[in-house]
C-alpha positions in Angstrom: 115.4 131.8 124.3 116.2 128.9 126.6 117.9 125.8 125.3 115.8 122.9 124.3 115.7 120.0 126.7 116.3 116.7 125.1 114.4 113.3 125.9 116.7 111.3 128.5 116.0 108.4 126.5 118.8 106.0 126.2 117.0 103.3 124.0 117.0 100.8 126.6 113.2 100.7 126.8 112.2 98.2 129.3 109.4 98.8 131.8 109.1 97.6 135.5 106.3 98.6 137.4 105.3 101.4 135.0 108.6 102.8 134.9 111.7 102.6 132.3 114.4 101.0 133.7 116.6 102.7 131.0 115.5 106.7 131.7 113.6 106.2 134.9 110.4 108.0 133.4 107.3 106.8 134.1 104.8 105.8 131.2 103.0 109.0 131.6 106.1 111.0 131.4 107.3 109.2 128.3 104.0 109.8 126.6 103.6 113.4 127.4 107.4 114.3 126.9 107.1 116.3 123.4 104.0 118.3 124.7 105.4 119.3 128.1 107.0 122.7 128.8 110.4 123.4 129.9 109.6 123.4 133.8 107.7 120.3 133.3 110.4 118.5 131.7 112.9 119.5 134.4 110.8 118.2 137.1 110.4 115.0 135.2 114.0 114.7 135.0 114.7 115.2 138.3 112.1 112.6 139.3 113.4 110.1 136.8 116.9 110.5 138.1 115.8 109.5 141.6 114.0 106.7 140.3 116.7 105.1 138.2 118.8 105.6 141.5 116.6 103.4 143.5 116.1 100.9 140.5 120.1 100.4 140.2 120.5 99.5 144.2 
């Protein structure tokens, strides 16, 4: 069985333009995280990482 993918939340929840500045996820990704399947979570994590890099520039 595949390992559980934990939420990337770092408890710095501040929204800017519909994105969390702490984890990089969109409001929709945050809202649906618990109901997402593993492939959806992996995709969301990749997108969040890219967004976070852009936010930190």
